[in-house]
KEKOLKE-473427 format. One record per residue: residue in three letters; x, y, z of N, C-alpha, C in turn. Coordinates in pm, 1 decimal, always signed. Layout:
<donus>
[donu 'ALA' [X Y Z] [X Y Z] [X Y Z]],
...
</donus>
This chain:
<donus>
[donu 'MET' [-628.5 -2932.9 -1040.3] [-596.7 -2799.0 -1085.7] [-445.6 -2785.7 -1102.5]],
[donu 'SER' [-403.9 -2709.6 -1200.0] [-263.4 -2689.8 -1230.9] [-193.6 -2612.6 -1118.9]],
[donu 'LEU' [-65.7 -2637.2 -1102.1] [+12.2 -2570.7 -997.6] [+36.6 -2423.4 -1029.0]],
[donu 'PHE' [+54.2 -2389.7 -1156.3] [+88.7 -2252.3 -1193.6] [-14.7 -2149.4 -1147.6]],
[donu 'PRO' [-144.5 -2169.9 -1173.0] [-241.8 -2071.5 -1123.6] [-240.4 -2057.7 -971.1]],
[donu 'GLN' [-216.0 -2168.7 -902.6] [-210.4 -2163.6 -756.7] [-88.6 -2084.6 -708.5]],
[donu 'LEU' [+24.5 -2099.1 -779.2] [+143.3 -2020.3 -745.0] [+119.7 -1871.7 -771.1]],
[donu 'LEU' [+52.9 -1841.4 -881.6] [+18.8 -1701.6 -910.1] [-69.3 -1643.9 -799.6]],
[donu 'LEU' [-170.2 -1720.0 -759.9] [-259.9 -1674.1 -653.8] [-184.0 -1655.3 -523.1]],
[donu 'CYS' [-94.7 -1746.5 -491.2] [-15.4 -1736.4 -368.9] [+69.6 -1609.0 -370.5]],
[donu 'LEU' [+140.9 -1585.7 -479.2] [+221.7 -1463.4 -490.7] [+134.5 -1339.0 -479.3]],
[donu 'HIS' [+21.1 -1343.7 -545.7] [-72.7 -1231.7 -545.1] [-117.7 -1198.9 -402.5]],
[donu 'LEU' [-158.5 -1301.0 -330.0] [-207.5 -1281.1 -193.5] [-96.5 -1239.0 -97.4]],
[donu 'LEU' [+22.5 -1295.3 -113.6] [+134.2 -1255.6 -27.4] [+170.4 -1108.3 -48.9]],
[donu 'ALA' [+174.0 -1065.7 -174.0] [+205.9 -925.4 -204.2] [+97.7 -832.5 -150.2]],
[donu 'ALA' [-28.3 -870.7 -167.6] [-138.6 -788.2 -116.5] [-136.2 -782.5 +36.0]],
[donu 'ALA' [-106.8 -894.8 +100.1] [-99.8 -897.5 +246.1] [+13.8 -808.9 +296.8]],
[donu 'TYR' [+126.9 -810.6 +226.5] [+238.6 -723.4 +264.6] [+196.1 -577.1 +259.1]],
[donu 'TRP' [+133.6 -537.2 +148.5] [+95.4 -397.5 +130.0] [-9.2 -354.6 +233.5]],
[donu 'VAL' [-118.3 -429.4 +242.3] [-227.4 -390.8 +332.3] [-185.4 -407.7 +479.3]],
[donu 'GLY' [-120.4 -516.9 +510.6] [-75.0 -537.8 +648.3] [+28.6 -435.4 +691.5]],
[donu 'GLY' [+116.5 -399.3 +600.0] [+216.9 -297.3 +631.5] [+153.8 -161.4 +656.5]],
[donu 'MET' [+52.3 -127.6 +576.3] [-16.7 -0.5 +599.4] [-83.0 -0.4 +736.6]],
[donu 'ALA' [-146.3 -110.5 +772.2] [-212.0 -119.1 +902.9] [-109.3 -107.4 +1015.0]],
[donu 'THR' [+3.0 -173.7 +1000.8] [+107.7 -168.1 +1103.6] [+161.9 -25.9 +1119.0]],
[donu 'MET' [+192.5 +38.6 +1007.3] [+244.1 +175.7 +1013.6] [+139.7 +270.0 +1073.4]],
[donu 'HIS' [+15.6 +255.5 +1029.4] [-89.5 +348.8 +1068.1] [-133.7 +331.8 +1213.6]],
[donu 'PHE' [-148.3 +207.5 +1257.2] [-205.9 +181.7 +1389.4] [-104.2 +148.7 +1498.2]],
[donu 'ALA' [+20.0 +118.1 +1461.2] [+117.9 +79.9 +1563.4] [+242.2 +168.3 +1560.9]],
[donu 'VAL' [+312.2 +172.6 +1448.6] [+441.0 +242.0 +1444.7] [+425.0 +392.8 +1464.3]],
[donu 'ARG' [+337.8 +455.9 +1385.4] [+321.3 +600.7 +1396.3] [+272.8 +643.9 +1535.0]],
[donu 'PRO' [+165.1 +581.6 +1588.3] [+121.1 +624.6 +1722.0] [+228.8 +605.8 +1829.6]],
[donu 'ALA' [+306.0 +498.1 +1821.2] [+412.2 +476.1 +1919.4] [+520.2 +582.8 +1905.6]],
[donu 'ALA' [+554.6 +617.4 +1782.1] [+656.0 +721.8 +1760.5] [+607.0 +857.2 +1810.5]],
[donu 'VAL' [+480.2 +889.2 +1783.6] [+423.5 +1016.5 +1829.4] [+423.1 +1022.7 +1982.2]],
[donu 'ALA' [+393.2 +911.6 +2046.5] [+383.8 +909.0 +2192.8] [+519.4 +915.4 +2261.8]],
[donu 'THR' [+625.3 +876.6 +2192.8] [+753.8 +863.4 +2262.2] [+864.9 +953.8 +2211.4]],
[donu 'LEU' [+850.8 +1010.4 +2091.8] [+962.1 +1085.9 +2033.1] [+921.7 +1226.9 +1993.1]],
[donu 'GLN' [+1013.7 +1319.8 +2010.2] [+994.2 +1456.5 +1964.2] [+1018.8 +1462.1 +1813.2]],
[donu 'PRO' [+964.4 +1564.0 +1743.6] [+976.4 +1571.5 +1597.4] [+1116.6 +1552.4 +1540.5]],
[donu 'PRO' [+1222.9 +1609.3 +1599.4] [+1354.9 +1588.2 +1539.3] [+1401.2 +1442.0 +1537.1]],
[donu 'LEU' [+1344.4 +1360.5 +1624.1] [+1375.5 +1217.1 +1624.0] [+1267.6 +1136.9 +1551.5]],
[donu 'ARG' [+1142.1 +1174.2 +1576.0] [+1028.5 +1099.9 +1521.3] [+1022.4 +1106.7 +1368.8]],
[donu 'LEU' [+1035.6 +1224.4 +1312.2] [+1016.1 +1240.0 +1167.8] [+1121.3 +1165.3 +1085.7]],
[donu 'PRO' [+1251.5 +1174.0 +1120.3] [+1347.9 +1091.9 +1045.5] [+1325.6 +941.4 +1063.1]],
[donu 'LEU' [+1284.7 +901.0 +1183.6] [+1256.2 +758.2 +1206.8] [+1142.3 +710.9 +1117.7]],
[donu 'LEU' [+1032.0 +786.5 +1115.9] [+917.7 +745.8 +1034.3] [+951.5 +749.7 +885.8]],
[donu 'ALA' [+1029.8 +848.0 +843.4] [+1070.5 +854.0 +702.5] [+1157.8 +733.1 +666.8]],
[donu 'ALA' [+1246.1 +694.4 +757.8] [+1331.2 +577.1 +733.1] [+1248.0 +448.9 +727.1]],
[donu 'ALA' [+1151.2 +436.7 +818.1] [+1064.2 +318.2 +816.8] [+982.6 +314.1 +688.3]],
[donu 'LEU' [+930.1 +429.5 +646.8] [+852.5 +433.9 +522.3] [+939.6 +405.8 +401.0]],
[donu 'THR' [+1064.9 +448.4 +404.2] [+1155.9 +419.6 +292.9] [+1167.8 +269.0 +272.3]],
[donu 'ARG' [+1187.7 +197.0 +380.0] [+1198.4 +51.0 +371.2] [+1064.6 -10.7 +326.7]],
[donu 'PHE' [+955.9 +36.5 +387.9] [+824.5 -17.6 +354.7] [+788.1 +11.6 +209.4]],
[donu 'PHE' [+808.3 +134.6 +164.1] [+771.1 +170.5 +27.1] [+852.4 +93.8 -76.5]],
[donu 'GLY' [+976.6 +58.8 -44.9] [+1053.3 -27.0 -136.3] [+983.8 -160.6 -156.5]],
[donu 'GLY' [+936.2 -217.4 -47.5] [+862.0 -343.1 -56.0] [+728.2 -325.9 -124.7]],
[donu 'VAL' [+662.7 -211.4 -102.9] [+533.4 -186.4 -167.3] [+550.3 -177.7 -318.3]],
[donu 'THR' [+656.1 -112.0 -362.6] [+680.7 -103.4 -507.2] [+691.9 -243.1 -567.1]],
[donu 'ALA' [+768.6 -329.1 -502.2] [+781.2 -467.6 -550.5] [+646.4 -539.5 -541.9]],
[donu 'ALA' [+572.9 -517.5 -433.5] [+442.9 -583.3 -416.4] [+346.3 -540.6 -526.6]],
[donu 'ILE' [+346.2 -413.9 -561.8] [+256.4 -366.3 -667.1] [+288.2 -434.1 -799.8]],
[donu 'VAL' [+415.9 -447.5 -831.2] [+454.9 -516.0 -955.2] [+405.2 -660.0 -953.0]],
[donu 'VAL' [+423.8 -728.3 -840.1] [+379.3 -867.9 -827.6] [+226.9 -876.5 -835.7]],
[donu 'ILE' [+157.4 -785.1 -768.6] [+10.7 -787.3 -769.8] [-41.7 -770.0 -912.0]],
[donu 'TRP' [+8.7 -670.6 -983.5] [-39.9 -647.2 -1119.8] [-1.3 -761.2 -1214.1]],
[donu 'ALA' [+123.3 -807.9 -1204.8] [+167.4 -916.0 -1294.7] [+89.7 -1044.4 -1268.2]],
[donu 'SER' [+74.6 -1080.5 -1142.1] [+3.5 -1204.7 -1110.4] [-145.6 -1190.7 -1138.2]],
[donu 'GLY' [-204.2 -1076.4 -1103.8] [-346.9 -1056.0 -1126.6] [-383.0 -1059.7 -1274.0]],
[donu 'LEU' [-307.1 -986.8 -1355.0] [-335.0 -986.9 -1499.4] [-306.8 -1123.8 -1560.9]],
[donu 'SER' [-207.3 -1193.3 -1509.0] [-179.5 -1329.2 -1558.1] [-295.3 -1423.1 -1526.9]],
[donu 'MET' [-352.2 -1410.7 -1407.5] [-466.3 -1495.9 -1372.2] [-586.9 -1464.2 -1459.6]],
[donu 'VAL' [-607.2 -1336.6 -1492.4] [-717.0 -1299.0 -1581.7] [-694.2 -1361.0 -1719.7]],
[donu 'MET' [-571.1 -1353.5 -1768.1] [-540.8 -1411.4 -1899.6] [-558.7 -1563.0 -1899.2]],
[donu 'LEU' [-515.9 -1628.6 -1792.0] [-531.9 -1774.1 -1782.7] [-679.5 -1813.8 -1779.6]],
[donu 'ALA' [-762.6 -1725.3 -1728.9] [-906.6 -1752.5 -1724.6] [-973.6 -1718.3 -1857.1]],
[donu 'GLY' [-895.8 -1676.9 -1953.2] [-951.3 -1644.1 -2084.4] [-1025.5 -1511.6 -2086.6]],
[donu 'GLY' [-997.3 -1425.7 -1988.2] [-1061.5 -1295.2 -1984.0] [-1200.3 -1296.3 -1922.8]],
[donu 'ARG' [-1250.4 -1415.2 -1890.8] [-1382.4 -1423.4 -1827.0] [-1366.0 -1387.8 -1679.6]],
[donu 'MET' [-1434.3 -1281.1 -1637.9] [-1415.7 -1234.4 -1500.8] [-1549.2 -1213.1 -1431.1]],
[donu 'HIS' [-1552.9 -1257.2 -1309.7] [-1665.2 -1232.1 -1219.4] [-1663.2 -1083.2 -1185.7]],
[donu 'TRP' [-1777.8 -1026.6 -1147.8] [-1782.9 -884.2 -1114.1] [-1682.8 -848.9 -1005.6]],
[donu 'SER' [-1655.2 -943.6 -916.1] [-1563.2 -915.8 -806.2] [-1421.5 -888.6 -856.4]],
[donu 'VAL' [-1383.3 -953.1 -965.1] [-1250.3 -928.4 -1022.5] [-1244.8 -786.9 -1080.2]],
[donu 'HIS' [-1352.2 -745.6 -1145.7] [-1358.3 -607.6 -1196.2] [-1345.3 -508.5 -1080.0]],
[donu 'ALA' [-1413.4 -536.7 -970.3] [-1406.6 -448.9 -852.9] [-1264.7 -444.0 -796.9]],
[donu 'MET' [-1200.5 -561.0 -787.8] [-1063.1 -564.8 -736.8] [-968.4 -489.4 -829.1]],
[donu 'LEU' [-983.6 -507.2 -959.4] [-899.0 -435.3 -1055.1] [-918.0 -284.2 -1042.7]],
[donu 'THR' [-1040.4 -240.9 -1027.2] [-1068.2 -97.7 -1013.2] [-1004.9 -42.2 -886.7]],
[donu 'LEU' [-1025.0 -111.0 -775.7] [-965.2 -65.6 -650.1] [-812.4 -68.2 -657.2]],
[donu 'ALA' [-756.2 -170.1 -720.0] [-610.7 -178.0 -733.8] [-557.1 -61.9 -817.0]],
[donu 'LEU' [-630.8 -24.5 -919.8] [-589.5 +88.4 -1003.3] [-588.6 +218.0 -921.5]],
[donu 'VAL' [-693.3 +240.0 -843.8] [-700.7 +360.9 -760.3] [-591.9 +357.4 -652.7]],
[donu 'MET' [-572.6 +242.3 -589.7] [-469.3 +231.1 -486.4] [-331.2 +257.8 -543.0]],
[donu 'THR' [-305.5 +205.3 -662.6] [-175.4 +228.7 -726.8] [-157.5 +376.9 -756.9]],
[donu 'ALA' [-262.1 +442.6 -804.1] [-255.0 +586.2 -832.4] [-228.3 +665.8 -704.4]],
[donu 'VAL' [-292.8 +629.3 -595.2] [-269.7 +698.7 -467.8] [-125.3 +678.3 -423.4]],
[donu 'TYR' [-75.5 +556.9 -436.8] [+63.7 +528.6 -400.1] [+159.9 +612.7 -483.8]],
[donu 'LEU' [+136.0 +619.4 -613.6] [+221.8 +701.4 -699.8] [+214.3 +848.6 -660.1]],
[donu 'ARG' [+96.6 +893.3 -622.4] [+79.7 +1032.2 -577.1] [+163.4 +1057.6 -452.3]],
[donu 'ILE' [+163.6 +963.2 -359.7] [+246.7 +976.4 -239.3] [+393.1 +988.9 -278.5]],
[donu 'ARG' [+437.5 +899.2 -364.1] [+579.5 +895.0 -400.3] [+624.6 +1016.9 -479.4]],
[donu 'LEU' [+533.7 +1078.1 -555.0] [+571.6 +1189.8 -640.9] [+550.9 +1326.9 -576.6]],
[donu 'ALA' [+468.1 +1338.0 -473.8] [+439.6 +1470.1 -417.2] [+491.4 +1484.8 -273.4]],
[donu 'PRO' [+420.9 +1434.5 -172.7] [+467.8 +1462.3 -36.7] [+596.6 +1389.2 +1.3]],
[donu 'TRP' [+622.5 +1276.5 -61.6] [+740.4 +1197.3 -25.4] [+870.9 +1274.1 -47.4]],
[donu 'PRO' [+896.0 +1328.8 -167.6] [+1019.9 +1406.7 -185.8] [+1023.7 +1531.5 -96.8]],
[donu 'LYS' [+908.5 +1592.8 -75.3] [+902.9 +1711.9 +10.5] [+935.1 +1676.2 +155.5]],
[donu 'LEU' [+890.5 +1558.8 +199.2] [+921.9 +1512.5 +334.4] [+1073.0 +1499.8 +351.2]],
[donu 'HIS' [+1138.2 +1434.6 +256.2] [+1283.0 +1414.7 +266.2] [+1358.8 +1546.7 +260.4]],
[donu 'ALA' [+1313.3 +1637.6 +175.3] [+1378.1 +1769.4 +167.0] [+1360.4 +1845.7 +298.7]],
[donu 'ALA' [+1241.9 +1839.3 +357.2] [+1216.8 +1909.1 +484.0] [+1300.5 +1850.1 +596.7]],
[donu 'ILE' [+1314.6 +1720.3 +599.9] [+1397.1 +1656.3 +703.0] [+1543.6 +1696.9 +684.7]],
[donu 'ALA' [+1590.6 +1697.5 +561.3] [+1729.8 +1736.7 +534.1] [+1755.9 +1880.4 +578.5]],
[donu 'ALA' [+1654.2 +1966.0 +568.5] [+1666.9 +2106.6 +607.9] [+1629.2 +2128.5 +755.1]],
[donu 'SER' [+1597.0 +2022.9 +826.4] [+1550.2 +2030.7 +965.7] [+1429.0 +2122.3 +980.6]],
[donu 'ASP' [+1345.6 +2124.4 +878.4] [+1221.5 +2202.1 +882.2] [+1111.7 +2109.7 +933.6]],
[donu 'TRP' [+1103.7 +2097.3 +1066.6] [+1014.9 +1999.3 +1128.2] [+867.2 +2027.3 +1103.8]],
[donu 'PRO' [+820.8 +2153.2 +1105.2] [+679.2 +2177.0 +1075.3] [+640.9 +2133.2 +933.0]],
[donu 'LEU' [+726.0 +2163.1 +834.6] [+697.2 +2121.2 +697.3] [+703.2 +1968.8 +685.9]],
[donu 'ALA' [+801.5 +1907.8 +748.6] [+812.4 +1761.7 +745.4] [+688.0 +1698.0 +808.2]],
[donu 'ALA' [+641.5 +1754.4 +918.3] [+521.8 +1700.5 +984.5] [+399.4 +1712.9 +894.4]],
[donu 'ARG' [+386.2 +1825.5 +822.8] [+271.9 +1841.4 +731.4] [+277.7 +1738.7 +618.2]],
[donu 'GLN' [+395.9 +1714.8 +564.9] [+408.6 +1617.5 +455.6] [+378.8 +1476.4 +505.7]],
[donu 'LEU' [+428.1 +1445.0 +624.3] [+400.8 +1312.9 +681.5] [+252.1 +1296.2 +709.0]],
[donu 'ASP' [+185.8 +1403.7 +749.7] [+41.9 +1397.4 +772.4] [-33.4 +1373.8 +641.1]],
[donu 'ARG' [+11.2 +1438.5 +533.7] [-49.9 +1414.0 +402.3] [-32.1 +1266.8 +364.0]],
[donu 'ILE' [+86.4 +1213.8 +385.3] [+112.8 +1072.5 +354.7] [+21.8 +983.8 +440.2]],
[donu 'ARG' [+8.2 +1017.2 +567.7] [-76.3 +937.6 +658.1] [-219.9 +931.7 +608.2]],
[donu 'HIS' [-272.2 +1044.1 +563.8] [-410.0 +1046.3 +513.8] [-424.8 +961.3 +387.2]],
[donu 'MET' [-328.9 +968.9 +298.0] [-337.4 +888.9 +175.2] [-319.4 +740.3 +204.4]],
[donu 'VAL' [-232.3 +708.3 +298.8] [-216.1 +568.2 +339.0] [-345.1 +517.7 +401.6]],
[donu 'ALA' [-411.9 +600.6 +481.4] [-538.9 +559.4 +541.8] [-643.2 +529.9 +433.8]],
[donu 'MET' [-646.8 +614.6 +329.5] [-739.4 +588.4 +217.6] [-706.5 +454.9 +151.9]],
[donu 'ASN' [-578.3 +430.5 +126.9] [-539.0 +304.6 +64.2] [-565.7 +185.5 +154.3]],
[donu 'LEU' [-550.5 +204.0 +283.4] [-578.1 +95.5 +376.9] [-725.0 +55.3 +370.7]],
[donu 'VAL' [-814.7 +152.7 +368.4] [-957.9 +123.1 +357.9] [-986.6 +49.1 +227.1]],
[donu 'MET' [-929.2 +97.5 +117.7] [-951.1 +29.1 -10.9] [-889.5 -110.2 -11.0]],
[donu 'GLY' [-773.5 -126.2 +51.2] [-709.7 -257.4 +57.8] [-792.7 -358.1 +135.0]],
[donu 'VAL' [-851.6 -314.5 +245.2] [-940.9 -401.9 +322.2] [-1063.3 -436.9 +237.5]],
[donu 'ALA' [-1112.7 -338.9 +162.4] [-1227.2 -365.0 +74.0] [-1191.6 -468.3 -32.3]],
[donu 'VAL' [-1069.4 -462.0 -84.7] [-1027.1 -561.5 -184.7] [-1028.8 -701.1 -123.7]],
[donu 'PHE' [-976.1 -714.9 -3.0] [-978.8 -845.9 +62.7] [-1122.2 -892.6 +84.1]],
[donu 'ALA' [-1209.9 -802.8 +126.2] [-1349.5 -839.7 +149.3] [-1415.8 -884.7 +18.9]],
[donu 'VAL' [-1391.0 -811.6 -88.6] [-1448.6 -848.8 -219.3] [-1390.9 -983.6 -263.7]],
[donu 'ALA' [-1263.2 -1003.7 -244.9] [-1199.0 -1129.6 -286.9] [-1256.9 -1248.6 -211.8]],
[donu 'ILE' [-1285.5 -1229.5 -85.1] [-1332.0 -1341.2 -3.7] [-1482.6 -1361.6 -14.3]],
[donu 'VAL' [-1558.6 -1253.5 -10.0] [-1703.8 -1264.2 -4.7] [-1767.1 -1245.9 -142.4]],
[donu 'GLY' [-1700.3 -1178.1 -232.6] [-1759.7 -1141.3 -361.7] [-1810.4 -1256.9 -444.2]],
[donu 'ARG' [-1744.9 -1369.5 -439.3] [-1786.5 -1485.4 -519.4] [-1924.4 -1538.7 -477.5]],
[donu 'ALA' [-1965.9 -1505.0 -357.1] [-2095.6 -1553.7 -309.2] [-2211.2 -1482.2 -376.8]],
[donu 'PHE' [-2183.4 -1372.2 -444.0] [-2290.2 -1293.1 -505.8] [-2281.9 -1297.5 -657.7]],
</donus>
């Protein structure tokens, strides 16, 4: 097998692992630890700063995922197993949810933090948390389809 498709797959999987693994880390480790140890005036700016760094990487990961995924489809001549269609559909929805986060609660979170409006900042962060949880479930589903889908 040619090296190029394998490199595309490697990039694709690394980017997907960054996105899904980062969501799991933020959702199940960083946020609960911050809630347990910090008051809102400290917790909310910390979580916003962590998300700023993470979302920068997610933006790059999304570009890599789409570029590598579509390239692999083209290299296959457009012939796709149902599992690829499922992954593409989930990726489209996940990307839309991510864009929704970045365009709606994300700017409001930063504005609320700048104004020291902790209740508003907490509501925006909670909205982000719920959307990240939705994307995390879909991301895990993409991995499951990628690994198990070929068997069907």
